[in-house]
Structure formats: C-alpha cells, structure tokens
Backbone as ProteinMPNN parsed JSONL, in Angstrom:
{"seq_chain_A": "MKLKRPPQPLVFQYENVTALCTAVVQLYPCRPWQAALCLYRGRYYLSIGCALGRRQEARRLAGNPGGRCLGPCPVLYAYFEEHGLSLSRDAVTQLGGALHRRNP", "coords_chain_A": {"N_chain_A": [[-20.445, -36.953, -20.025], [-19.272, -34.009, -18.667], [-17.579, -32.84, -15.824], [-18.065, -29.856, -13.897], [-16.254, -29.053, -12.045], [-13.099, -30.377, -10.921], [-12.886, -33.7, -9.45], [-12.91, -34.09, -5.877], [-9.926, -34.594, -3.938], [-8.896, -37.772, -2.574], [-8.232, -38.549, 0.806], [-5.826, -40.075, 2.803], [-4.858, -41.611, 5.863], [-2.001, -42.429, 7.74], [-0.49, -44.39, 10.213], [2.215, -44.877, 10.668], [5.569, -44.785, 9.243], [6.164, -47.112, 7.828], [3.674, -48.132, 6.941], [2.92, -46.01, 5.294], [4.986, -46.034, 3.333], [4.531, -48.576, 2.225], [2.051, -48.183, 0.984], [2.717, -46.175, -0.895], [4.587, -47.488, -2.494], [2.921, -49.384, -3.663], [1.245, -47.716, -5.126], [2.968, -46.494, -6.943], [3.694, -47.962, -9.459], [1.354, -47.586, -10.931], [1.113, -44.999, -11.926], [-0.076, -41.959, -13.537], [-0.378, -40.171, -10.484], [-1.715, -37.523, -8.62], [-0.365, -36.56, -5.886], [-0.097, -35.401, -2.603], [1.812, -34.981, 0.383], [1.822, -34.852, 3.912], [2.775, -34.226, 7.353], [1.222, -34.442, 10.418], [0.79, -34.01, 13.761], [2.17, -36.441, 14.379], [1.163, -38.28, 12.571], [0.894, -39.423, 9.204], [-0.387, -37.942, 6.28], [-1.845, -38.49, 3.196], [-2.801, -37.064, 0.252], [-4.639, -37.815, -2.51], [-5.199, -36.954, -5.699], [-7.419, -37.868, -8.116], [-9.155, -39.147, -11.012], [-12.705, -39.803, -11.106], [-13.169, -42.406, -11.983], [-10.908, -43.764, -11.166], [-10.908, -43.937, -8.443], [-11.659, -46.209, -6.92], [-9.502, -47.896, -7.461], [-7.45, -46.359, -6.318], [-8.227, -46.426, -3.611], [-7.98, -49.171, -3.133], [-5.221, -49.625, -3.581], [-3.883, -47.754, -1.907], [-5.04, -48.085, 0.56], [-4.155, -49.848, 3.244], [-3.309, -52.248, 5.877], [-2.127, -50.522, 7.815], [-3.114, -48.03, 7.285], [-5.817, -45.707, 6.6], [-8.682, -44.757, 4.726], [-9.86, -41.532, 4.626], [-11.648, -40.362, 3.055], [-13.109, -38.113, 0.536], [-11.835, -35.242, 1.295], [-10.691, -32.367, 1.007], [-10.462, -29.958, 2.436], [-9.962, -30.666, 5.08], [-7.462, -31.924, 4.71], [-6.003, -29.68, 3.845], [-5.991, -28.203, 6.195], [-4.445, -29.897, 7.859], [-2.038, -29.783, 6.437], [-1.421, -27.06, 6.59], [-1.145, -26.584, 9.353], [0.611, -28.506, 10.093], [3.448, -30.227, 8.843], [4.446, -29.833, 5.627], [5.454, -32.257, 3.401], [5.795, -33.18, 0.759], [4.867, -32.385, -2.603], [4.528, -34.045, -4.676], [4.32, -36.85, -3.947], [4.072, -39.631, -4.606], [5.621, -40.0, -6.927], [8.159, -39.018, -6.077], [8.826, -40.298, -3.519], [8.02, -42.962, -4.028], [9.545, -43.467, -6.336], [12.148, -43.325, -5.283], [12.084, -45.507, -3.53], [11.64, -47.635, -5.302], [13.96, -47.587, -6.864], [15.751, -48.372, -4.968], [14.946, -50.966, -4.341], [15.155, -53.096, -6.685]], "CA_chain_A": [[-20.765, -35.821, -19.187], [-18.073, -33.395, -18.126], [-17.789, -32.168, -14.54], [-17.695, -28.442, -13.867], [-15.065, -28.974, -11.187], [-12.457, -31.697, -10.782], [-13.289, -34.404, -8.227], [-12.118, -33.797, -4.693], [-8.935, -35.643, -3.685], [-9.072, -38.703, -1.457], [-7.215, -38.359, 1.842], [-5.506, -41.292, 3.554], [-4.096, -41.39, 7.092], [-1.102, -43.547, 8.062], [0.011, -44.337, 11.586], [3.675, -44.924, 10.719], [6.278, -44.685, 7.965], [6.08, -48.39, 7.132], [2.382, -48.175, 6.259], [2.977, -45.007, 4.226], [5.864, -46.529, 2.266], [3.854, -49.687, 1.582], [1.032, -47.618, 0.103], [3.352, -45.444, -1.996], [5.182, -48.489, -3.377], [1.834, -49.981, -4.426], [0.715, -46.703, -6.041], [3.988, -46.042, -7.897], [3.616, -48.517, -10.812], [0.101, -47.198, -11.583], [1.099, -43.552, -12.108], [0.201, -40.774, -12.717], [-1.223, -39.769, -9.361], [-1.398, -36.222, -8.044], [-0.382, -36.905, -4.466], [0.632, -34.533, -1.684], [2.073, -35.667, 1.644], [2.159, -33.984, 5.047], [2.872, -34.832, 8.675], [0.486, -33.639, 11.399], [0.656, -34.682, 15.062], [2.716, -37.795, 14.379], [0.536, -39.13, 11.552], [1.128, -39.007, 7.825], [-1.604, -37.786, 5.491], [-1.588, -38.513, 1.764], [-3.939, -36.589, -0.523], [-4.5, -38.336, -3.865], [-6.14, -36.418, -6.673], [-7.597, -38.816, -9.222], [-10.457, -39.128, -11.665], [-13.709, -40.628, -10.422], [-13.0, -43.791, -12.407], [-9.731, -44.387, -10.534], [-11.022, -43.882, -6.976], [-11.645, -47.563, -6.355], [-8.112, -48.348, -7.565], [-6.681, -45.625, -5.306], [-8.588, -46.98, -2.289], [-7.417, -50.525, -3.032], [-3.758, -49.577, -3.51], [-3.385, -46.941, -0.785], [-5.6, -48.553, 1.829], [-3.501, -51.063, 3.735], [-3.607, -52.413, 7.304], [-1.666, -49.413, 8.654], [-3.684, -46.766, 6.843], [-7.255, -45.723, 6.372], [-9.19, -43.72, 3.832], [-10.738, -40.57, 5.295], [-12.629, -39.942, 2.06], [-12.788, -36.897, -0.203], [-11.899, -34.125, 2.241], [-9.557, -31.488, 0.754], [-10.349, -28.908, 3.447], [-9.288, -31.298, 6.214], [-6.054, -32.073, 4.347], [-5.404, -28.341, 3.83], [-5.756, -27.859, 7.598], [-3.287, -30.67, 8.312], [-0.842, -29.269, 5.762], [-1.138, -25.713, 7.09], [-0.741, -26.621, 10.764], [1.643, -29.527, 10.252], [4.653, -30.092, 8.027], [4.267, -30.3, 4.258], [6.635, -33.043, 3.053], [5.968, -33.332, -0.684], [3.739, -32.072, -3.482], [4.47, -35.147, -5.64], [4.816, -37.903, -3.064], [4.165, -40.951, -5.227], [6.775, -40.01, -7.824], [9.409, -38.819, -5.342], [9.078, -41.358, -2.543], [7.905, -44.246, -4.713], [10.707, -43.61, -7.21], [13.313, -43.626, -4.448], [11.95, -46.871, -3.011], [11.781, -48.582, -6.416], [15.382, -47.633, -7.238], [16.452, -49.084, -3.897], [14.567, -52.388, -4.409], [14.822, -53.386, -8.08]], "C_chain_A": [[-19.482, -35.287, -18.568], [-18.408, -32.647, -16.839], [-17.362, -30.714, -14.627], [-16.429, -28.225, -13.046], [-14.414, -30.341, -11.112], [-12.915, -32.374, -9.486], [-12.354, -34.068, -7.064], [-11.133, -34.933, -4.434], [-9.321, -36.523, -2.493], [-7.928, -38.499, -0.47], [-7.074, -39.664, 2.626], [-4.645, -40.918, 4.755], [-3.282, -42.638, 7.39], [-0.502, -43.33, 9.439], [1.537, -44.282, 11.659], [4.262, -44.899, 9.313], [6.162, -45.982, 7.167], [4.784, -48.492, 6.337], [2.354, -47.195, 5.092], [3.806, -45.515, 3.058], [5.236, -47.702, 1.522], [2.817, -49.177, 0.589], [1.661, -46.932, -1.107], [3.986, -46.423, -2.991], [4.098, -49.157, -4.228], [1.245, -49.005, -5.446], [1.679, -46.377, -7.182], [3.863, -46.651, -9.299], [2.384, -48.059, -11.604], [-0.015, -45.686, -11.778], [0.343, -43.178, -13.364], [-0.853, -40.568, -11.617], [-0.792, -38.367, -8.946], [-1.502, -36.413, -6.535], [0.483, -35.946, -3.662], [0.734, -35.251, -0.341], [2.399, -34.645, 2.722], [2.172, -34.807, 6.329], [2.171, -33.906, 9.659], [0.27, -34.48, 12.652], [1.046, -36.159, 15.028], [2.086, -38.753, 13.389], [0.792, -38.534, 10.178], [-0.207, -38.978, 7.078], [-1.223, -37.661, 4.023], [-2.877, -38.121, 1.049], [-3.718, -37.017, -1.969], [-5.607, -37.77, -4.744], [-6.233, -37.369, -7.848], [-8.993, -38.661, -9.801], [-11.418, -40.042, -10.922], [-13.57, -42.105, -10.769], [-11.833, -44.512, -11.76], [-9.819, -44.405, -9.005], [-10.974, -45.26, -6.335], [-10.235, -48.132, -6.374], [-7.247, -47.669, -6.508], [-6.972, -46.164, -3.911], [-7.966, -48.359, -2.082], [-5.907, -50.488, -2.83], [-3.248, -48.847, -2.267], [-3.926, -47.384, 0.558], [-4.955, -49.872, 2.222], [-3.753, -51.179, 5.234], [-3.165, -51.253, 8.199], [-2.246, -48.073, 8.28], [-5.18, -46.87, 6.669], [-7.659, -44.542, 5.501], [-10.139, -42.824, 4.619], [-11.806, -40.055, 4.348], [-12.198, -38.688, 1.328], [-12.937, -35.674, 0.712], [-10.687, -33.198, 2.065], [-9.376, -30.394, 1.81], [-9.638, -29.449, 4.686], [-7.799, -31.46, 5.925], [-5.353, -30.715, 4.353], [-5.103, -27.873, 5.261], [-4.523, -28.592, 8.127], [-1.998, -30.127, 7.714], [-0.438, -27.902, 6.3], [-0.586, -25.733, 8.513], [0.327, -27.674, 11.062], [2.856, -29.203, 9.399], [4.387, -30.684, 6.649], [5.553, -31.0, 3.823], [6.869, -33.135, 1.554], [4.698, -32.937, -1.415], [3.561, -33.158, -4.552], [5.014, -36.403, -4.963], [5.001, -39.248, -3.752], [5.384, -41.035, -6.135], [8.088, -39.908, -7.052], [9.727, -39.983, -4.41], [9.021, -42.737, -3.191], [9.082, -44.51, -5.628], [11.955, -43.968, -6.432], [13.255, -45.06, -3.925], [12.102, -47.913, -4.109], [13.234, -48.684, -6.882], [16.175, -48.428, -6.206], [16.177, -50.583, -3.957], [14.184, -52.739, -5.838], [13.995, -54.64, -8.254]], "O_chain_A": [[-18.697, -36.051, -18.006], [-19.394, -31.913, -16.773], [-16.417, -30.376, -15.339], [-15.639, -27.324, -13.325], [-15.096, -31.359, -11.227], [-13.289, -31.694, -8.531], [-11.168, -33.8, -7.254], [-11.45, -36.098, -4.675], [-9.976, -36.081, -1.549], [-6.783, -38.299, -0.875], [-8.059, -40.268, 3.049], [-3.807, -40.021, 4.674], [-3.786, -43.758, 7.308], [-0.064, -42.231, 9.78], [2.094, -43.711, 12.597], [3.537, -44.983, 8.321], [6.07, -45.939, 5.94], [4.802, -48.899, 5.175], [1.829, -47.511, 4.024], [3.37, -45.434, 1.909], [5.392, -47.81, 0.306], [2.721, -49.688, -0.527], [1.18, -47.097, -2.229], [3.925, -46.201, -4.201], [4.337, -49.464, -5.396], [0.796, -49.422, -6.514], [1.241, -46.018, -8.275], [3.923, -45.897, -10.271], [2.381, -48.142, -12.832], [-1.123, -45.149, -11.792], [0.138, -44.048, -14.21], [-2.049, -40.77, -11.825], [0.404, -38.072, -8.93], [-2.599, -36.425, -5.977], [1.644, -35.709, -3.994], [-0.146, -36.031, 0.026], [3.148, -33.696, 2.49], [1.654, -35.923, 6.382], [2.489, -32.719, 9.73], [-0.359, -35.537, 12.6], [0.348, -37.013, 15.575], [2.44, -39.932, 13.367], [0.892, -37.319, 10.011], [-1.04, -39.872, 7.228], [-0.388, -36.835, 3.652], [-3.914, -38.763, 1.22], [-2.727, -36.63, -2.588], [-6.787, -38.065, -4.557], [-5.23, -37.646, -8.506], [-9.892, -38.114, -9.162], [-10.998, -40.944, -10.197], [-13.829, -42.965, -9.927], [-11.767, -45.74, -11.798], [-8.881, -44.85, -8.345], [-10.313, -45.448, -5.313], [-9.813, -48.778, -5.416], [-6.411, -48.314, -5.875], [-6.051, -46.34, -3.113], [-7.486, -48.676, -0.994], [-5.369, -51.23, -2.008], [-2.279, -49.285, -1.646], [-3.329, -47.087, 1.593], [-5.195, -50.898, 1.587], [-4.362, -50.281, 5.815], [-3.774, -51.024, 9.244], [-1.906, -47.064, 8.898], [-5.744, -47.962, 6.6], [-7.049, -43.474, 5.546], [-11.107, -43.302, 5.21], [-12.754, -39.393, 4.77], [-11.06, -38.241, 1.471], [-14.035, -35.143, 0.877], [-9.761, -33.232, 2.875], [-8.253, -29.952, 2.051], [-8.803, -28.761, 5.273], [-6.964, -31.173, 6.783], [-4.219, -30.613, 4.821], [-4.085, -27.226, 5.505], [-3.66, -27.987, 8.764], [-0.984, -30.022, 8.404], [0.751, -27.617, 6.45], [0.335, -24.982, 8.837], [0.875, -27.716, 12.164], [3.239, -28.041, 9.256], [4.136, -31.882, 6.514], [6.627, -30.401, 3.869], [8.018, -33.167, 1.111], [3.591, -33.13, -0.911], [2.548, -33.178, -5.252], [6.044, -36.944, -5.367], [5.992, -39.935, -3.502], [6.104, -42.034, -6.115], [9.033, -40.64, -7.347], [10.796, -40.585, -4.513], [9.877, -43.583, -2.933], [9.573, -45.636, -5.702], [12.737, -44.816, -6.862], [14.276, -45.747, -3.885], [12.65, -48.985, -3.855], [13.685, -49.766, -7.256], [17.162, -49.082, -6.545], [17.061, -51.388, -3.662], [13.003, -52.687, -6.183], [13.646, -54.998, -9.378]]}, "name": "protein", "num_of_chains": 1, "seq": "MKLKRPPQPLVFQYENVTALCTAVVQLYPCRPWQAALCLYRGRYYLSIGCALGRRQEARRLAGNPGGRCLGPCPVLYAYFEEHGLSLSRDAVTQLGGALHRRNP"}
C-alpha cells in the first residue's frame, strides 16, 4: 500500500548541546535521515523525516535522557524554526559527520 502523502516528521526536543550531540552521533551511522535542526528559546529541536518503518529506530536512537520525542508535529517545528534560529537543513550528516571525524 502506498501513502498519498509522506509520513510527518518526528520532532525531538533537547535541553542542551550534549544531549543533542549524543542523539546525532547515534543517528549518524544509520543514515540516511532527513533531519533539520533549530534553536528556539534555549532548546534545540530536531525534525527527523523517516519512513513509517524506521520511526521506532528513530525514537530509539534520538530519544536519550536529555531529549524527548514530541511526536509527529511538523507545524510545531515550523513555528519553532520560523520564530527561532534555523541551524541546519541536514543536521545528522553535517553535525554527525563533524563529530565522527573528531572521534574516530
């Protein structure tokens, strides 16, 4: 069965940079992920677009003690991105790649 529209992206909230980097490092080896990153009111928000079959994997890898899954809410993420600071349109590849090169 083919969906008429792609599944909505999962949005994760992180309290600090350490929690965000931990999640991105865990997501990096399991690419490709369509992930956007923004900063809004001192918190980092990561939007991960993935197929329905990979949602459980995304929740397991990106959900860590410093972060929480807000669920499939692209409109909320768009609000955070519009009123906050957009940091990356390909966060897992850019940030995860930089962290993996630093820690071989």
